[in-house]
All heavy atoms as TSV, in Angstrom:
chain	resi	resn	atom	element	x	y	z
A	1	MET	N	N	-17.830	8.101	27.500
A	1	MET	CA	C	-17.268	8.495	26.256
A	1	MET	C	C	-15.786	8.080	26.292
A	1	MET	O	O	-15.109	8.120	27.287
A	1	MET	CB	C	-17.367	9.969	26.150
A	1	MET	CG	C	-16.803	10.486	24.841
A	1	MET	SD	S	-16.844	12.257	24.658
A	1	MET	CE	C	-18.624	12.526	24.573
A	2	ARG	N	N	-15.283	7.661	25.186
A	2	ARG	CA	C	-13.912	7.261	25.045
A	2	ARG	C	C	-13.238	7.980	23.933
A	2	ARG	O	O	-13.885	8.049	22.789
A	2	ARG	CB	C	-13.795	5.752	24.847
A	2	ARG	CG	C	-12.442	5.263	24.641
A	2	ARG	CD	C	-12.381	3.714	24.616
A	2	ARG	NE	N	-10.965	3.379	24.312
A	2	ARG	CZ	C	-10.574	2.213	23.960
A	2	ARG	NH1	N	-11.533	1.235	23.813
A	2	ARG	NH2	N	-9.394	1.904	23.697
A	3	VAL	N	N	-12.102	8.496	24.103
A	3	VAL	CA	C	-11.332	9.154	23.040
A	3	VAL	C	C	-10.303	8.181	22.564
A	3	VAL	O	O	-9.526	7.579	23.317
A	3	VAL	CB	C	-10.667	10.478	23.559
A	3	VAL	CG1	C	-9.848	11.050	22.438
A	3	VAL	CG2	C	-11.719	11.440	24.032
A	4	TRP	N	N	-10.269	7.910	21.242
A	4	TRP	CA	C	-9.365	6.977	20.648
A	4	TRP	C	C	-8.360	7.819	19.866
A	4	TRP	O	O	-8.710	8.719	19.132
A	4	TRP	CB	C	-10.033	6.063	19.686
A	4	TRP	CG	C	-10.954	5.113	20.359
A	4	TRP	CD1	C	-11.400	5.049	21.574
A	4	TRP	CD2	C	-11.460	3.931	19.717
A	4	TRP	NE1	N	-12.219	3.976	21.833
A	4	TRP	CE2	C	-12.291	3.241	20.689
A	4	TRP	CE3	C	-11.439	3.379	18.521
A	4	TRP	CZ2	C	-12.961	2.071	20.415
A	4	TRP	CZ3	C	-12.178	2.207	18.251
A	4	TRP	CH2	C	-12.875	1.515	19.206
A	5	ASP	N	N	-7.129	7.351	19.855
A	5	ASP	CA	C	-6.130	7.912	19.001
A	5	ASP	C	C	-5.969	6.985	17.810
A	5	ASP	O	O	-6.647	5.957	17.725
A	5	ASP	CB	C	-4.766	8.194	19.769
A	5	ASP	CG	C	-4.063	6.887	20.249
A	5	ASP	OD1	O	-4.497	5.804	19.790
A	5	ASP	OD2	O	-3.175	7.049	21.041
A	6	ALA	N	N	-5.164	7.338	16.843
A	6	ALA	CA	C	-5.039	6.580	15.681
A	6	ALA	C	C	-4.629	5.168	15.941
A	6	ALA	O	O	-5.066	4.189	15.293
A	6	ALA	CB	C	-4.061	7.210	14.690
A	7	ASP	N	N	-3.702	4.926	16.896
A	7	ASP	CA	C	-3.224	3.576	17.229
A	7	ASP	C	C	-4.400	2.734	17.750
A	7	ASP	O	O	-4.534	1.539	17.435
A	7	ASP	CB	C	-2.119	3.582	18.265
A	7	ASP	CG	C	-0.821	4.088	17.700
A	7	ASP	OD1	O	-0.599	3.942	16.462
A	7	ASP	OD2	O	-0.025	4.623	18.415
A	8	ASP	N	N	-5.264	3.293	18.584
A	8	ASP	CA	C	-6.426	2.604	19.164
A	8	ASP	C	C	-7.421	2.155	18.027
A	8	ASP	O	O	-7.861	1.017	18.021
A	8	ASP	CB	C	-7.189	3.491	20.132
A	8	ASP	CG	C	-6.452	3.748	21.385
A	8	ASP	OD1	O	-5.673	2.916	21.824
A	8	ASP	OD2	O	-6.717	4.804	22.037
A	9	VAL	N	N	-7.597	3.061	17.097
A	9	VAL	CA	C	-8.536	2.792	15.956
A	9	VAL	C	C	-7.946	1.636	15.106
A	9	VAL	O	O	-8.631	0.616	14.831
A	9	VAL	CB	C	-8.757	3.975	15.080
A	9	VAL	CG1	C	-9.517	3.608	13.813
A	9	VAL	CG2	C	-9.473	5.121	15.855
A	10	LEU	N	N	-6.668	1.667	14.851
A	10	LEU	CA	C	-6.072	0.689	14.037
A	10	LEU	C	C	-5.990	-0.724	14.777
A	10	LEU	O	O	-6.285	-1.737	14.185
A	10	LEU	CB	C	-4.672	1.025	13.576
A	10	LEU	CG	C	-4.590	2.128	12.644
A	10	LEU	CD1	C	-3.158	2.602	12.380
A	10	LEU	CD2	C	-5.284	1.767	11.355
A	11	ASP	N	N	-5.691	-0.714	16.012
A	11	ASP	CA	C	-5.686	-1.969	16.777
A	11	ASP	C	C	-7.106	-2.594	16.834
A	11	ASP	O	O	-7.214	-3.876	16.613
A	11	ASP	CB	C	-5.288	-1.677	18.277
A	11	ASP	CG	C	-3.801	-1.372	18.407
A	11	ASP	OD1	O	-3.022	-1.677	17.510
A	11	ASP	OD2	O	-3.406	-0.891	19.478
A	12	GLN	N	N	-8.123	-1.805	16.944
A	12	GLN	CA	C	-9.481	-2.333	16.972
A	12	GLN	C	C	-9.788	-2.879	15.598
A	12	GLN	O	O	-10.471	-3.953	15.460
A	12	GLN	CB	C	-10.467	-1.325	17.492
A	12	GLN	CG	C	-10.334	-0.948	18.936
A	12	GLN	CD	C	-10.543	-2.114	19.843
A	12	GLN	OE1	O	-11.550	-2.859	19.704
A	12	GLN	NE2	N	-9.700	-2.224	20.809
A	13	LEU	N	N	-9.505	-2.149	14.538
A	13	LEU	CA	C	-9.791	-2.565	13.161
A	13	LEU	C	C	-9.099	-3.932	12.863
A	13	LEU	O	O	-9.728	-4.828	12.391
A	13	LEU	CB	C	-9.304	-1.508	12.166
A	13	LEU	CG	C	-9.475	-1.846	10.734
A	13	LEU	CD1	C	-10.903	-2.113	10.362
A	13	LEU	CD2	C	-8.899	-0.796	9.895
A	14	PHE	N	N	-7.839	-4.041	13.250
A	14	PHE	CA	C	-7.107	-5.214	12.958
A	14	PHE	C	C	-7.715	-6.468	13.676
A	14	PHE	O	O	-7.703	-7.543	13.214
A	14	PHE	CB	C	-5.582	-5.106	13.392
A	14	PHE	CG	C	-4.872	-4.061	12.542
A	14	PHE	CD1	C	-3.713	-3.436	13.088
A	14	PHE	CD2	C	-5.256	-3.736	11.255
A	14	PHE	CE1	C	-3.036	-2.483	12.376
A	14	PHE	CE2	C	-4.553	-2.789	10.502
A	14	PHE	CZ	C	-3.492	-2.173	11.084
A	15	ASP	N	N	-8.141	-6.217	14.927
A	15	ASP	CA	C	-8.788	-7.263	15.739
A	15	ASP	C	C	-10.052	-7.788	15.101
A	15	ASP	O	O	-10.303	-9.028	15.290
A	15	ASP	CB	C	-9.056	-6.799	17.165
A	15	ASP	CG	C	-7.893	-6.604	18.070
A	15	ASP	OD1	O	-6.753	-7.154	17.648
A	15	ASP	OD2	O	-7.950	-5.955	19.106
A	16	VAL	N	N	-10.846	-7.054	14.437
A	16	VAL	CA	C	-12.136	-7.475	13.896
A	16	VAL	C	C	-12.222	-7.582	12.402
A	16	VAL	O	O	-13.262	-7.850	11.869
A	16	VAL	CB	C	-13.313	-6.541	14.482
A	16	VAL	CG1	C	-13.283	-6.620	15.981
A	16	VAL	CG2	C	-13.169	-5.168	14.009
A	17	TYR	N	N	-11.146	-7.206	11.746
A	17	TYR	CA	C	-11.198	-7.074	10.305
A	17	TYR	C	C	-11.816	-8.316	9.586
A	17	TYR	O	O	-12.654	-8.226	8.686
A	17	TYR	CB	C	-9.845	-6.768	9.734
A	17	TYR	CG	C	-9.840	-6.480	8.238
A	17	TYR	CD1	C	-10.259	-5.265	7.818
A	17	TYR	CD2	C	-9.388	-7.402	7.293
A	17	TYR	CE1	C	-10.244	-4.931	6.395
A	17	TYR	CE2	C	-9.428	-7.155	5.961
A	17	TYR	CZ	C	-9.906	-5.940	5.527
A	17	TYR	OH	O	-9.883	-5.585	4.186
A	18	GLU	N	N	-11.368	-9.516	9.944
A	18	GLU	CA	C	-11.902	-10.740	9.334
A	18	GLU	C	C	-13.359	-10.984	9.560
A	18	GLU	O	O	-14.040	-11.643	8.787
A	18	GLU	CB	C	-11.109	-11.968	9.901
A	18	GLU	CG	C	-9.646	-11.943	9.459
A	18	GLU	CD	C	-9.431	-11.971	7.911
A	18	GLU	OE1	O	-10.215	-12.715	7.239
A	18	GLU	OE2	O	-8.485	-11.329	7.496
A	19	GLN	N	N	-13.960	-10.354	10.560
A	19	GLN	CA	C	-15.392	-10.522	10.830
A	19	GLN	C	C	-16.256	-9.436	10.279
A	19	GLN	O	O	-17.481	-9.501	10.261
A	19	GLN	CB	C	-15.640	-10.524	12.427
A	19	GLN	CG	C	-15.124	-11.710	13.127
A	19	GLN	CD	C	-13.672	-11.634	13.472
A	19	GLN	OE1	O	-13.164	-10.602	13.838
A	19	GLN	NE2	N	-12.958	-12.806	13.294
A	20	LEU	N	N	-15.698	-8.417	9.641
A	20	LEU	CA	C	-16.406	-7.405	8.988
A	20	LEU	C	C	-17.051	-7.892	7.762
A	20	LEU	O	O	-16.553	-8.798	7.087
A	20	LEU	CB	C	-15.485	-6.201	8.601
A	20	LEU	CG	C	-14.833	-5.443	9.782
A	20	LEU	CD1	C	-13.813	-4.426	9.213
A	20	LEU	CD2	C	-15.888	-4.725	10.606
A	21	PRO	N	N	-18.200	-7.322	7.348
A	21	PRO	CA	C	-18.831	-7.681	6.131
A	21	PRO	C	C	-17.949	-7.448	4.963
A	21	PRO	O	O	-17.120	-6.570	4.936
A	21	PRO	CB	C	-20.048	-6.749	6.039
A	21	PRO	CG	C	-20.240	-6.195	7.460
A	21	PRO	CD	C	-18.879	-6.257	8.083
A	22	GLU	N	N	-18.150	-8.263	3.903
A	22	GLU	CA	C	-17.352	-8.135	2.627
A	22	GLU	C	C	-17.252	-6.721	2.122
A	22	GLU	O	O	-16.292	-6.194	1.657
A	22	GLU	CB	C	-17.852	-9.134	1.629
A	22	GLU	CG	C	-17.067	-9.142	0.369
A	22	GLU	CD	C	-15.617	-9.586	0.505
A	22	GLU	OE1	O	-15.344	-10.446	1.413
A	22	GLU	OE2	O	-14.720	-9.157	-0.282
A	23	GLU	N	N	-18.506	-6.075	2.101
A	23	GLU	CA	C	-18.562	-4.709	1.545
A	23	GLU	C	C	-17.635	-3.742	2.328
A	23	GLU	O	O	-17.000	-2.911	1.729
A	23	GLU	CB	C	-20.022	-4.212	1.691
A	23	GLU	CG	C	-20.197	-2.863	1.104
A	23	GLU	CD	C	-21.713	-2.427	1.152
A	23	GLU	OE1	O	-22.574	-3.301	1.019
A	23	GLU	OE2	O	-21.970	-1.219	1.279
A	24	THR	N	N	-17.589	-3.892	3.625
A	24	THR	CA	C	-16.740	-3.021	4.418
A	24	THR	C	C	-15.232	-3.331	4.178
A	24	THR	O	O	-14.446	-2.452	4.054
A	24	THR	CB	C	-17.067	-3.197	5.944
A	24	THR	OG1	O	-18.449	-2.982	6.170
A	24	THR	CG2	C	-16.202	-2.298	6.762
A	25	ARG	N	N	-14.932	-4.581	4.013
A	25	ARG	CA	C	-13.485	-4.974	3.697
A	25	ARG	C	C	-13.133	-4.515	2.361
A	25	ARG	O	O	-11.970	-4.108	2.137
A	25	ARG	CB	C	-13.323	-6.448	3.867
A	25	ARG	CG	C	-13.292	-6.928	5.296
A	25	ARG	CD	C	-13.024	-8.350	5.512
A	25	ARG	NE	N	-14.175	-9.095	5.054
A	25	ARG	CZ	C	-14.296	-10.342	4.808
A	25	ARG	NH1	N	-13.230	-11.159	4.914
A	25	ARG	NH2	N	-15.340	-10.945	4.437
A	26	ARG	N	N	-14.072	-4.441	1.434
A	26	ARG	CA	C	-13.675	-3.890	0.074
A	26	ARG	C	C	-13.425	-2.354	0.259
A	26	ARG	O	O	-12.577	-1.819	-0.552
A	26	ARG	CB	C	-14.777	-4.147	-0.961
A	26	ARG	CG	C	-14.782	-5.486	-1.539
A	26	ARG	CD	C	-15.676	-5.609	-2.811
A	26	ARG	NE	N	-17.000	-5.181	-2.542
A	26	ARG	CZ	C	-18.042	-6.031	-2.234
A	26	ARG	NH1	N	-17.801	-7.299	-2.121
A	26	ARG	NH2	N	-19.272	-5.524	-2.045
A	27	ALA	N	N	-14.102	-1.692	1.109
A	27	ALA	CA	C	-13.970	-0.241	1.269
A	27	ALA	C	C	-12.594	0.048	1.999
A	27	ALA	O	O	-12.050	1.138	1.832
A	27	ALA	CB	C	-15.074	0.362	2.017
A	28	ILE	N	N	-12.149	-0.936	2.785
A	28	ILE	CA	C	-10.917	-0.817	3.552
A	28	ILE	C	C	-10.047	-1.976	3.241
A	28	ILE	O	O	-9.897	-2.850	4.048
A	28	ILE	CB	C	-11.176	-0.741	5.095
A	28	ILE	CG1	C	-12.298	0.310	5.459
A	28	ILE	CG2	C	-9.925	-0.457	5.848
A	28	ILE	CD1	C	-12.721	0.201	6.857
A	29	PRO	N	N	-9.470	-2.036	2.102
A	29	PRO	CA	C	-8.639	-3.189	1.686
A	29	PRO	C	C	-7.344	-3.228	2.430
A	29	PRO	O	O	-6.519	-2.300	2.390
A	29	PRO	CB	C	-8.437	-3.004	0.204
A	29	PRO	CG	C	-8.547	-1.579	-0.030
A	29	PRO	CD	C	-9.533	-1.054	0.952
A	30	LEU	N	N	-7.122	-4.335	3.195
A	30	LEU	CA	C	-5.898	-4.491	3.950
A	30	LEU	C	C	-5.207	-5.767	3.382
A	30	LEU	O	O	-5.893	-6.700	2.969
A	30	LEU	CB	C	-6.143	-4.642	5.407
A	30	LEU	CG	C	-6.736	-3.490	6.156
A	30	LEU	CD1	C	-6.943	-3.825	7.634
A	30	LEU	CD2	C	-5.962	-2.205	5.976
A	31	LYS	N	N	-3.953	-5.865	3.472
A	31	LYS	CA	C	-3.180	-6.990	3.122
A	31	LYS	C	C	-2.261	-7.384	4.279
A	31	LYS	O	O	-1.747	-6.484	4.936
A	31	LYS	CB	C	-2.305	-6.709	1.938
A	31	LYS	CG	C	-3.070	-6.525	0.634
A	31	LYS	CD	C	-2.197	-6.532	-0.576
A	31	LYS	CE	C	-3.095	-6.345	-1.819
A	31	LYS	NZ	N	-2.340	-6.589	-2.970
A	32	ARG	N	N	-2.208	-8.632	4.590
A	32	ARG	CA	C	-1.376	-9.121	5.652
A	32	ARG	C	C	0.051	-9.169	5.251
A	32	ARG	O	O	0.412	-9.641	4.142
A	32	ARG	CB	C	-1.851	-10.564	6.055
A	32	ARG	CG	C	-1.258	-11.025	7.341
A	32	ARG	CD	C	-1.815	-12.386	7.673
A	32	ARG	NE	N	-3.263	-12.294	7.816
A	32	ARG	CZ	C	-3.942	-12.337	8.999
A	32	ARG	NH1	N	-3.265	-12.543	10.093
A	32	ARG	NH2	N	-5.242	-12.266	8.995
A	33	ALA	N	N	0.902	-8.691	6.076
A	33	ALA	CA	C	2.395	-8.722	5.756
A	33	ALA	C	C	3.063	-9.247	7.028
A	33	ALA	O	O	2.744	-8.863	8.145
A	33	ALA	CB	C	2.904	-7.376	5.392
A	34	TRP	N	N	4.027	-10.126	6.795
A	34	TRP	CA	C	4.789	-10.773	7.852
A	34	TRP	C	C	6.201	-10.088	7.845
A	34	TRP	O	O	6.822	-10.016	6.797
A	34	TRP	CB	C	4.940	-12.221	7.703
A	34	TRP	CG	C	3.677	-12.895	7.712
A	34	TRP	CD1	C	2.807	-13.219	6.635
A	34	TRP	CD2	C	2.904	-13.396	8.841
A	34	TRP	NE1	N	1.653	-13.910	7.102
A	34	TRP	CE2	C	1.657	-13.928	8.473
A	34	TRP	CE3	C	3.144	-13.335	10.240
A	34	TRP	CZ2	C	0.759	-14.463	9.314
A	34	TRP	CZ3	C	2.242	-13.857	11.138
A	34	TRP	CH2	C	1.034	-14.439	10.682
A	35	VAL	N	N	6.606	-9.735	9.001
A	35	VAL	CA	C	7.931	-9.058	9.120
A	35	VAL	C	C	8.679	-9.713	10.350
A	35	VAL	O	O	8.031	-10.087	11.330
A	35	VAL	CB	C	7.810	-7.533	9.260
A	35	VAL	CG1	C	7.340	-6.934	8.055
A	35	VAL	CG2	C	7.048	-7.170	10.509
A	36	LEU	N	N	9.945	-9.699	10.322
A	36	LEU	CA	C	10.765	-10.156	11.437
A	36	LEU	C	C	11.050	-8.992	12.411
A	36	LEU	O	O	11.318	-7.912	11.929
A	36	LEU	CB	C	12.056	-10.745	11.002
A	36	LEU	CG	C	11.969	-11.919	10.062
A	36	LEU	CD1	C	13.396	-12.342	9.628
A	36	LEU	CD2	C	11.319	-13.136	10.821
A	37	ASP	N	N	10.924	-9.329	13.677
A	37	ASP	CA	C	11.212	-8.357	14.699
A	37	ASP	C	C	12.688	-8.549	15.158
A	37	ASP	O	O	12.935	-9.512	15.976
A	37	ASP	CB	C	10.247	-8.495	15.809
A	37	ASP	CG	C	10.447	-7.382	16.968
A	37	ASP	OD1	O	11.398	-6.573	16.833
A	37	ASP	OD2	O	9.661	-7.310	17.917
A	38	GLU	N	N	13.583	-7.810	14.747
A	38	GLU	CA	C	14.960	-7.988	15.038
A	38	GLU	C	C	15.341	-7.663	16.484
A	38	GLU	O	O	16.312	-8.083	17.017
A	38	GLU	CB	C	15.893	-7.196	14.123
A	38	GLU	CG	C	15.776	-7.672	12.656
A	38	GLU	CD	C	16.642	-6.928	11.752
A	38	GLU	OE1	O	17.476	-6.051	12.259
A	38	GLU	OE2	O	16.525	-7.029	10.517
A	39	GLU	N	N	14.477	-6.887	17.195
A	39	GLU	CA	C	14.609	-6.578	18.550
A	39	GLU	C	C	14.177	-7.617	19.581
A	39	GLU	O	O	14.506	-7.551	20.717
A	39	GLU	CB	C	13.940	-5.201	18.900
A	39	GLU	CG	C	14.494	-4.076	18.065
A	39	GLU	CD	C	13.784	-2.744	18.429
A	39	GLU	OE1	O	13.061	-2.662	19.430
A	39	GLU	OE2	O	14.004	-1.780	17.654
A	40	ALA	N	N	13.430	-8.555	19.062
A	40	ALA	CA	C	12.942	-9.620	19.979
A	40	ALA	C	C	14.029	-10.547	20.469
A	40	ALA	O	O	14.854	-10.889	19.689
A	40	ALA	CB	C	11.755	-10.375	19.264
A	41	GLY	N	N	13.908	-10.942	21.734
A	41	GLY	CA	C	14.785	-11.914	22.283
A	41	GLY	C	C	16.207	-11.684	22.115
A	41	GLY	O	O	17.179	-12.159	22.327
């Protein structure tokens, strides 16, 4: 048994979202957004 917190659920969803059936993606509509990470490097 594994207990997932909200971050785990979202990480897994983001990893497989493109492979989900169209019906599932319509139920969970996500949009890709690009942001700059000002703390990097």
